[in-house]
C-alpha positions in Angstrom: 169.5 64.6 176.4 167.2 62.0 178.1 165.5 59.2 176.2 162.1 60.9 176.8 163.3 64.1 175.4 164.8 62.3 172.4 161.4 60.5 171.8 159.5 63.7 172.1 161.8 65.5 169.7 161.6 62.5 167.3 157.8 62.5 166.9 157.7 66.3 166.9 160.1 66.4 163.9 157.4 64.9 161.7 155.1 67.9 162.3 154.9 71.0 160.1 156.3 74.3 161.4 152.8 75.4 162.2 152.4 72.7 164.9 155.9 71.8 165.9 156.3 74.8 168.3 152.9 74.5 169.9 153.1 74.7 173.7 150.3 72.2 174.3 151.9 69.5 172.0 155.3 70.0 173.8 153.7 68.4 176.9 152.9 65.1 175.0 156.0 62.8 175.1 155.1 60.3 172.4 152.5 59.3 169.8 150.8 56.8 172.1 150.1 59.6 174.6 148.8 61.8 171.8 146.5 59.0 170.5 145.1 58.4 174.0 144.4 62.1 174.5 142.5 62.3 171.2 140.4 59.2 172.0 139.6 60.6 175.5 138.5 63.9 174.0 136.2 62.1 171.5 134.7 60.0 174.2 134.0 63.1 176.3 132.5 65.0 173.4 130.2 62.0 172.6 128.9 62.0 176.2 128.4 65.7 176.6 125.1 67.5 176.2 125.2 70.7 174.1 122.3 73.1 174.3 121.0 73.8 170.7 121.6 77.2 169.3 119.1 79.9 168.2 118.8 78.3 164.7 118.2 74.8 166.0 115.3 72.9 164.5 112.5 71.0 166.3 114.4 67.7 165.6 117.5 69.2 167.3 115.5 70.1 170.4 113.8 66.7 170.5 117.2 65.0 170.3 118.5 67.3 173.1 115.5 66.6 175.4 115.9 62.9 174.8 119.6 63.0 175.6 119.0 65.1 178.7 116.3 62.7 180.0 118.6 59.7 179.2 121.7 61.3 180.8 120.0 62.9 183.8 116.8 60.8 184.4 116.1 62.5 187.8 116.4 66.0 186.6 112.6 66.7 187.0 111.5 63.5 188.6 108.2 63.8 186.7 105.6 61.0 186.6 105.1 59.0 183.4 101.5 60.3 182.9 101.5 63.5 180.9 98.9 65.3 183.0 100.5 64.3 186.2 103.9 65.3 184.9 102.5 68.8 183.9 100.9 69.2 187.3 104.1 68.2 189.1 106.0 70.8 187.0 103.5 73.5 187.7 103.6 72.8 191.4 107.4 73.1 191.4 107.1 76.4 189.7 104.7 77.8 192.4 101.2 77.0 191.3 98.8 76.1 194.2 96.8 72.9 194.2 93.6 74.7 193.4 92.5 78.1 192.1 91.4 79.0 195.7 95.0 78.6 196.8 96.0 81.8 195.0 94.4 83.8 197.9 94.2 87.0 195.8 91.6 89.4 197.0 89.2 90.9 194.4 90.4 88.7 191.5 87.9 87.4 188.9 87.1 83.7 189.7 87.1 83.0 186.0 90.6 84.4 185.6 91.8 82.4 188.6 90.5 79.2 187.0 92.2 80.1 183.7 95.4 81.0 185.5 95.4 77.6 187.3 94.6 75.7 184.1 97.6 77.3 182.4 100.0 76.8 185.3 100.5 80.4 186.5 102.3 80.6 189.9 100.9 82.5 192.9 103.6 85.2 192.4 102.5 85.7 188.8 98.8 86.0 189.7 99.5 88.4 192.5 101.7 90.5 190.2 98.9 90.6 187.6 96.3 91.6 190.2 98.5 94.4 191.6 99.2 95.7 188.1 95.5 95.5 187.1 94.4 97.3 190.2 97.0 100.0 189.7 95.9 100.5 186.1 92.2 100.6 187.1 92.9 103.2 189.7 94.8 105.4 187.2 92.1 105.0 184.6 89.5 106.1 187.2 91.6 109.1 188.1 91.9 110.1 184.4 88.1 109.7 183.9 87.4 111.8 187.0 89.8 114.5 185.7 88.1 114.5 182.3 84.7 114.8 183.9 85.7 117.6 186.1 87.3 119.5 183.2 84.1 119.1 181.1 81.9 120.2 184.0 84.0 123.3 184.7 84.0 124.3 181.0 80.2 123.9 180.6 79.4 125.5 183.9 81.3 128.6 182.7 79.6 128.4 179.3 76.0 127.7 180.5 76.0 129.5 183.8 72.7 129.0 185.6 71.4 126.9 182.8 73.9 124.2 183.5 71.7 121.9 185.5 68.8 122.2 183.1 71.0 121.6 180.0 72.8 118.7 181.7 69.4 117.2 182.5 68.4 117.6 178.9 71.5 115.9 177.7 70.9 113.0 180.0 67.3 112.8 178.8 68.5 112.6 175.2 70.9 109.7 176.0 68.2 107.8 177.9 65.6 108.4 175.2 67.7 107.5 172.1 70.7 105.4 173.3 70.3 101.7 174.2 72.4 100.1 176.9 75.1 99.1 174.5 75.5 102.6 173.2 75.4 104.1 176.6 78.2 101.8 177.7 80.2 102.8 174.5 79.8 106.5 175.5 81.3 105.7 178.9 84.1 103.4 177.7 85.2 105.7 174.8 85.2 108.8 177.0 82.6 110.6 174.9 80.3 110.8 177.9 82.7 113.4 179.3 83.3 115.2 176.0 82.0 118.8 176.1 81.0 118.7 172.4 79.0 115.5 172.9 77.3 116.9 176.0 76.3 120.0 174.0 75.0 117.9 171.2 72.9 115.8 173.6 71.6 118.9 175.4 70.5 120.3 172.1 68.6 117.1 171.3 67.2 116.9 174.7 65.7 120.3 174.4 63.6 119.1 171.5 62.1 116.2 173.4 58.4 116.1 174.3 57.4 115.3 177.8 56.5 111.7 176.7 59.9 111.3 175.0 61.8 112.6 178.0 63.4 110.0 180.3 62.0 111.9 183.2 65.2 113.6 184.5 64.1 117.0 185.7 66.2 120.0 186.7 65.5 121.6 190.0 66.8 125.0 188.8 64.5 127.8 187.7 67.1 129.0 185.2 67.0 127.5 181.7 69.1 129.8 179.6 72.8 130.0 179.1 74.5 133.4 179.3 74.7 133.6 175.5 71.0 132.7 175.1 70.0 135.2 177.8 72.0 138.0 176.1 70.3 137.2 172.8 66.9 137.4 174.4 67.9 140.7 176.1 69.0 142.2 172.8 65.8 141.0 171.1 63.6 142.7 173.7 65.6 146.0 173.7 65.4 146.2 169.9 61.7 145.8 169.9 60.4 149.3 170.8 56.9 148.1 171.0 57.7 145.5 173.7 56.1 146.3 177.1 59.5 146.5 178.6 60.3 149.6 176.6 56.9 151.3 177.3 56.8 152.7 180.8 53.1 153.1 181.0 52.3 149.7 179.6 50.2 147.4 181.9 52.8 144.6 181.5 55.8 146.9 181.9 56.6 145.9 185.5 56.3 142.2 184.8 58.6 142.5 181.8 61.1 144.4 183.9 61.2 141.5 186.4 61.7 139.1 183.5 64.5 141.2 182.1 66.2 141.2 185.6 66.1 137.4 185.5 67.6 137.4 182.0 70.4 139.6 183.2 71.0 137.2 186.1 71.4 134.4 183.7 73.5 136.5 181.3 76.0 137.3 184.1 75.9 134.3 186.5 79.3 135.0 187.9 77.9 138.2 189.5 75.2 136.4 191.3 
């Protein structure tokens, strides 16, 4: 057995069974080499920079940042002035020199100024603009679909009276709702709600000419199918009505009125 092997076996003999057979320790020939390895490891650990964990405190991060700046002073190459340093960092992250440098069509100037002040990059602003435009387009499509659905429902319900009743609804809104309320009706979707339109039409029908906002209907029909049928039934039940008396002087005129009522009661057949 060589002297080196004897020395290794000699210092290993003082170890407990737990460490004596360790493969890593078998490569260390003597205690001096072991001591040197330990001191080297300590020196390396003292010079290393370990990123704080999830539970690290503010002091831990402050110490980490200080050590990082000390060990790698050229990592960011930032100026000593705080504002200059921030501007330099934002520039490296992709922020243009001025808000006009974003070159994003249709963006709100106030938003661009805010984005520049807060260091948003050109890519971030463009992504925001594309997402906003896409959302606005979808919102408009949804609004148009709601409006069309409401129109289709009320046209079927009101028949030839649709235009007149819609005008009455608009008159009611213009007469009683201020600008803020009108905007609320639009933003909330109530302006396209059939129930709200019916309510406004009913209110509009009670307005005097002076109260009316002046929106006039060009149609000569003013009754919904249901209202027309009620009027027809009322006339037919009244046996003393000129319509029901053939030799009455107003009979012919009332027949013509009844024909118009039937036209309004069954608009789909016109």
